[in-house]
Z-matrix of the N, CA and C atoms (Angstrom, degrees):
N
C 1 1.459
C 2 1.525 1 110.29
N 3 1.299 2 116.24 1 -33.35
C 4 1.452 3 120.45 2 -179.68
C 5 1.534 4 110.85 3 -66.82
N 6 1.315 5 116.45 4 -32.80
C 7 1.456 6 121.76 5 179.86
C 8 1.536 7 110.37 6 -65.73
N 9 1.325 8 116.77 7 -42.02
C 10 1.465 9 121.15 8 179.37
C 11 1.523 10 110.17 9 -66.65
N 12 1.317 11 117.79 10 -40.81
C 13 1.461 12 121.23 11 178.67
C 14 1.522 13 110.81 12 -62.85
N 15 1.290 14 116.99 13 -39.98
C 16 1.462 15 121.18 14 178.25
C 17 1.530 16 110.60 15 -64.07
N 18 1.328 17 115.74 16 -41.30
C 19 1.457 18 119.05 17 179.12
C 20 1.530 19 111.48 18 -67.61
N 21 1.333 20 117.16 19 -39.01
C 22 1.460 21 120.30 20 177.48
C 23 1.529 22 111.23 21 -64.90
N 24 1.310 23 117.31 22 -38.69
C 25 1.462 24 121.31 23 177.25
C 26 1.528 25 110.43 24 -65.32
N 27 1.322 26 117.13 25 -42.38
C 28 1.465 27 120.85 26 177.07
C 29 1.534 28 110.66 27 -63.19
N 30 1.327 29 116.59 28 -41.39
C 31 1.465 30 120.50 29 179.90
C 32 1.523 31 110.71 30 -65.08
N 33 1.331 32 116.93 31 -42.20
C 34 1.467 33 120.25 32 179.88
C 35 1.523 34 111.10 33 -65.52
N 36 1.323 35 117.20 34 -40.93
C 37 1.467 36 119.13 35 178.99
C 38 1.526 37 111.06 36 -68.04
N 39 1.322 38 117.69 37 -37.66
C 40 1.454 39 121.12 38 177.18
C 41 1.536 40 110.72 39 -66.00
N 42 1.332 41 116.68 40 -40.09
C 43 1.455 42 121.01 41 177.68
C 44 1.532 43 110.40 42 -64.18
N 45 1.310 44 116.77 43 -43.95
C 46 1.464 45 120.60 44 178.36
C 47 1.517 46 112.01 45 -62.94
N 48 1.324 47 116.88 46 -41.17
C 49 1.455 48 120.96 47 177.73
C 50 1.532 49 110.50 48 -63.84
N 51 1.311 50 116.53 49 -42.33
C 52 1.467 51 120.38 50 178.66
C 53 1.514 52 111.94 51 -64.37
N 54 1.329 53 116.69 52 -42.98
C 55 1.464 54 120.04 53 179.31
C 56 1.530 55 110.83 54 -65.34
N 57 1.325 56 116.99 55 -38.83
C 58 1.464 57 120.29 56 178.06
C 59 1.529 58 110.48 57 -65.06
N 60 1.334 59 117.03 58 -40.21
C 61 1.460 60 120.56 59 178.79
C 62 1.527 61 110.91 60 -64.10
N 63 1.324 62 117.46 61 -44.81
C 64 1.469 63 121.14 62 179.60
C 65 1.525 64 109.91 63 -64.19
N 66 1.326 65 117.97 64 -42.82
C 67 1.457 66 121.20 65 178.65
C 68 1.523 67 111.02 66 -61.19
N 69 1.322 68 117.10 67 -44.69
C 70 1.463 69 120.78 68 179.44
C 71 1.523 70 110.85 69 -64.48
N 72 1.324 71 117.21 70 -42.75
C 73 1.460 72 120.98 71 -179.77
C 74 1.527 73 111.07 72 -63.04
N 75 1.321 74 117.17 73 -45.50
C 76 1.470 75 120.22 74 -179.85
C 77 1.531 76 111.09 75 -67.14
N 78 1.314 77 117.05 76 -37.43
C 79 1.465 78 120.03 77 177.78
C 80 1.524 79 110.70 78 -63.53
N 81 1.328 80 116.66 79 -44.65
C 82 1.460 81 119.89 80 178.11
C 83 1.529 82 111.39 81 -64.45
N 84 1.322 83 116.81 82 -36.55
C 85 1.460 84 120.31 83 178.09
C 86 1.523 85 110.75 84 -64.37
N 87 1.321 86 117.20 85 -44.27
C 88 1.467 87 120.90 86 178.78
C 89 1.524 88 110.67 87 -63.16
N 90 1.330 89 117.35 88 -43.14
C 91 1.457 90 120.25 89 179.06
C 92 1.530 91 111.03 90 -64.21
N 93 1.320 92 117.19 91 -39.99
C 94 1.463 93 120.69 92 179.14
C 95 1.523 94 110.93 93 -65.35
N 96 1.318 95 117.65 94 -41.23
C 97 1.466 96 120.57 95 179.21
C 98 1.517 97 110.75 96 -65.00
N 99 1.331 98 117.43 97 -41.78
C 100 1.468 99 120.02 98 178.79
C 101 1.527 100 110.99 99 -65.10
N 102 1.333 101 116.49 100 -41.11
C 103 1.461 102 119.48 101 178.79
C 104 1.521 103 111.08 102 -64.96
N 105 1.312 104 117.41 103 -42.68
C 106 1.466 105 120.32 104 178.77
C 107 1.522 106 111.81 105 -66.09
N 108 1.323 107 117.48 106 -35.85
C 109 1.466 108 119.04 107 178.39
C 110 1.523 109 110.98 108 -68.04
N 111 1.315 110 117.70 109 -33.80
C 112 1.464 111 119.95 110 176.04
C 113 1.521 112 110.77 111 -67.76
N 114 1.324 113 117.18 112 -41.25
C 115 1.461 114 120.98 113 179.16
C 116 1.525 115 109.98 114 -65.86
N 117 1.324 116 116.68 115 -43.03
C 118 1.463 117 120.28 116 -179.03
C 119 1.520 118 111.17 117 -68.34
N 120 1.317 119 117.97 118 -34.38
C 121 1.463 120 120.83 119 -179.66
C 122 1.522 121 110.64 120 -67.96
N 123 1.320 122 117.77 121 -33.81
C 124 1.457 123 120.26 122 178.91
C 125 1.523 124 111.27 123 -75.31
N 126 1.316 125 117.67 124 -34.37
C 127 1.459 126 120.76 125 -175.30
C 128 1.525 127 112.08 126 -76.80
N 129 1.307 128 117.91 127 -31.93
C 130 1.458 129 120.62 128 -175.65
C 131 1.524 130 109.67 129 -85.91
N 132 1.322 131 117.39 130 123.48
C 133 1.471 132 118.96 131 177.37
C 134 1.520 133 110.51 132 -75.35
N 135 1.308 134 115.62 133 150.40
C 136 1.463 135 120.67 134 179.10
C 137 1.519 136 109.05 135 -73.53
N 138 1.318 137 117.94 136 131.15
C 139 1.464 138 119.26 137 179.23
C 140 1.530 139 110.19 138 -68.15
N 141 1.304 140 115.59 139 132.50
C 142 1.464 141 120.96 140 -177.23
C 143 1.516 142 110.27 141 -100.58
N 144 1.315 143 116.03 142 122.96
C 145 1.450 144 121.19 143 172.88
C 146 1.517 145 115.51 144 72.84
N 147 1.296 146 118.81 145 23.58
C 148 1.455 147 120.27 146 -179.88
C 149 1.522 148 110.40 147 -69.17
N 150 1.331 149 116.75 148 -42.80
C 151 1.465 150 120.27 149 -177.60
C 152 1.529 151 111.57 150 -73.99
N 153 1.334 152 117.42 151 -24.34
C 154 1.453 153 120.26 152 -176.65
C 155 1.525 154 112.28 153 -78.15
N 156 1.332 155 117.74 154 -20.96
C 157 1.465 156 120.16 155 -178.77
C 158 1.523 157 110.53 156 -75.59
N 159 1.326 158 116.91 157 128.96
C 160 1.458 159 118.52 158 176.33
C 161 1.525 160 110.01 159 -73.30
N 162 1.311 161 115.80 160 152.09
C 163 1.454 162 120.48 161 179.47
C 164 1.522 163 109.39 162 -69.51
N 165 1.316 164 115.07 163 141.44
C 166 1.461 165 119.60 164 179.61
C 167 1.521 166 109.25 165 -72.28
N 168 1.327 167 117.31 166 141.29
C 169 1.466 168 118.77 167 179.70
C 170 1.527 169 110.65 168 -65.26
N 171 1.301 170 115.28 169 144.13
C 172 1.457 171 121.13 170 -179.42
C 173 1.521 172 108.56 171 -78.44
N 174 1.300 173 115.66 172 129.15
C 175 1.461 174 120.48 173 -179.12
C 176 1.527 175 110.01 174 -74.03
N 177 1.315 176 117.51 175 136.44
C 178 1.449 177 121.67 176 173.24
C 179 1.516 178 115.37 177 93.41
N 180 1.334 179 119.35 178 -2.84
C 181 1.463 180 121.06 179 177.95
C 182 1.525 181 109.05 180 -105.17
N 183 1.294 182 114.87 181 132.02
C 184 1.459 183 119.58 182 178.38
C 185 1.529 184 109.31 183 -78.39
N 186 1.313 185 117.54 184 160.71
C 187 1.473 186 120.25 185 178.18
C 188 1.531 187 112.60 186 -60.63
N 189 1.330 188 117.22 187 -30.67
C 190 1.465 189 119.76 188 178.89
C 191 1.529 190 110.65 189 -67.69
N 192 1.331 191 116.37 190 -40.85
C 193 1.471 192 119.68 191 178.72
C 194 1.523 193 110.51 192 -66.79
N 195 1.334 194 116.36 193 -40.87
C 196 1.467 195 119.67 194 177.70
C 197 1.524 196 111.11 195 -62.10
N 198 1.327 197 116.89 196 -40.08
C 199 1.461 198 120.52 197 178.36
C 200 1.522 199 110.67 198 -65.48
N 201 1.337 200 117.24 199 -39.56
C 202 1.461 201 120.55 200 179.05
C 203 1.523 202 111.20 201 -66.08
N 204 1.329 203 116.35 202 -40.71
C 205 1.472 204 120.23 203 178.71
C 206 1.529 205 109.81 204 -65.64
N 207 1.325 206 116.98 205 -43.90
C 208 1.471 207 120.70 206 178.93
C 209 1.520 208 111.15 207 -61.62
N 210 1.326 209 116.78 208 -41.98
C 211 1.466 210 120.00 209 179.43
C 212 1.528 211 110.72 210 -65.85
N 213 1.324 212 117.31 211 -38.56
C 214 1.468 213 120.17 212 179.22
C 215 1.519 214 111.03 213 -66.13
N 216 1.325 215 116.68 214 -40.85
C 217 1.474 216 119.96 215 178.81
C 218 1.520 217 110.04 216 -65.30
N 219 1.330 218 117.25 217 -43.48
C 220 1.465 219 120.69 218 178.90
C 221 1.520 220 111.09 219 -62.03
N 222 1.331 221 116.49 220 -43.20
C 223 1.465 222 119.99 221 179.11
C 224 1.525 223 110.93 222 -64.97
N 225 1.309 224 117.82 223 -39.85
C 226 1.461 225 121.64 224 177.79
C 227 1.521 226 111.35 225 -61.79
N 228 1.338 227 115.87 226 -46.03
C 229 1.466 228 120.01 227 -179.74
C 230 1.528 229 110.76 228 -63.93
N 231 1.326 230 117.72 229 -40.20
C 232 1.467 231 120.98 230 179.94
C 233 1.532 232 111.00 231 -67.35
N 234 1.325 233 117.53 232 -39.52
C 235 1.467 234 120.42 233 178.82
C 236 1.512 235 111.59 234 -70.06
N 237 1.310 236 117.43 235 -31.74
C 238 1.467 237 120.53 236 -178.40
C 239 1.524 238 111.17 237 -72.26
N 240 1.310 239 118.35 238 -31.37
C 241 1.464 240 121.71 239 178.63
C 242 1.515 241 112.20 240 -67.91
N 243 1.285 242 117.72 241 -39.09
C 244 1.462 243 121.41 242 -173.06
C 245 1.449 244 112.67 243 -101.59
Protein backbone atom coordinates (compact mmCIF):
# COMPACT_ATOMS: atom_id res chain seq x y z
CA UNK A 1 0.00 0.00 0.00
CA UNK A 2 2.90 2.31 0.71
CA UNK A 3 4.19 1.79 -2.83
CA UNK A 4 0.89 2.95 -4.36
CA UNK A 5 0.81 6.02 -2.11
CA UNK A 6 4.32 6.94 -3.17
CA UNK A 7 3.37 6.61 -6.82
CA UNK A 8 0.24 8.73 -6.33
CA UNK A 9 2.31 11.42 -4.61
CA UNK A 10 4.83 11.36 -7.47
CA UNK A 11 2.00 11.59 -10.01
CA UNK A 12 0.39 14.52 -8.19
CA UNK A 13 3.67 16.41 -7.96
CA UNK A 14 4.39 15.75 -11.64
CA UNK A 15 0.89 16.94 -12.56
CA UNK A 16 1.33 20.10 -10.48
CA UNK A 17 4.70 20.79 -12.07
CA UNK A 18 3.22 20.32 -15.54
CA UNK A 19 0.28 22.60 -14.80
CA UNK A 20 2.62 25.26 -13.40
CA UNK A 21 4.80 25.04 -16.52
CA UNK A 22 1.79 25.38 -18.86
CA UNK A 23 0.44 28.31 -16.83
CA UNK A 24 3.80 30.08 -16.92
CA UNK A 25 4.21 29.45 -20.65
CA UNK A 26 0.73 30.76 -21.49
CA UNK A 27 1.21 33.79 -19.24
CA UNK A 28 4.49 34.64 -20.95
CA UNK A 29 2.85 34.17 -24.35
CA UNK A 30 0.03 36.56 -23.45
CA UNK A 31 2.49 39.14 -22.13
CA UNK A 32 4.62 38.84 -25.27
CA UNK A 33 1.60 39.29 -27.54
CA UNK A 34 0.45 42.37 -25.62
CA UNK A 35 3.94 43.86 -25.74
CA UNK A 36 4.25 43.21 -29.47
CA UNK A 37 0.84 44.72 -30.13
CA UNK A 38 1.87 47.88 -28.30
CA UNK A 39 5.09 48.09 -30.32
CA UNK A 40 3.24 47.47 -33.58
CA UNK A 41 0.55 50.03 -32.74
CA UNK A 42 3.17 52.73 -32.22
CA UNK A 43 5.09 51.90 -35.39
CA UNK A 44 2.12 51.83 -37.75
CA UNK A 45 0.81 55.27 -38.72
CA UNK A 46 -2.93 55.80 -38.75
CA UNK A 47 -4.29 55.88 -42.29
CA UNK A 48 -5.60 59.33 -43.11
CA UNK A 49 -8.77 59.72 -45.11
CA UNK A 50 -9.22 56.11 -46.14
CA UNK A 51 -12.95 56.09 -45.36
CA UNK A 52 -13.51 59.48 -46.99
CA UNK A 53 -12.27 58.36 -50.42
CA UNK A 54 -15.03 57.15 -52.70
CA UNK A 55 -14.54 53.79 -54.36
CA UNK A 56 -13.24 53.95 -57.90
CA UNK A 57 -15.76 52.89 -60.53
CA UNK A 58 -15.22 49.42 -61.89
CA UNK A 59 -14.11 49.46 -65.50
CA UNK A 60 -16.24 47.52 -67.96
CA UNK A 61 -19.53 47.35 -66.01
CA UNK A 62 -22.54 49.18 -67.31
CA UNK A 63 -24.79 51.12 -64.93
CA UNK A 64 -27.53 48.52 -65.44
CA UNK A 65 -25.23 45.71 -64.30
CA UNK A 66 -24.12 47.75 -61.29
CA UNK A 67 -27.75 48.38 -60.38
CA UNK A 68 -28.54 44.67 -60.69
CA UNK A 69 -25.58 43.73 -58.50
CA UNK A 70 -26.55 46.35 -55.90
CA UNK A 71 -30.14 45.11 -55.86
CA UNK A 72 -28.99 41.50 -55.46
CA UNK A 73 -26.72 42.41 -52.55
CA UNK A 74 -29.50 44.40 -50.87
CA UNK A 75 -31.95 41.53 -51.33
CA UNK A 76 -29.42 39.05 -49.94
CA UNK A 77 -28.77 41.20 -46.87
CA UNK A 78 -32.52 41.66 -46.25
CA UNK A 79 -33.20 37.92 -46.58
CA UNK A 80 -30.32 37.05 -44.28
CA UNK A 81 -31.66 39.26 -41.47
CA UNK A 82 -35.09 37.68 -41.39
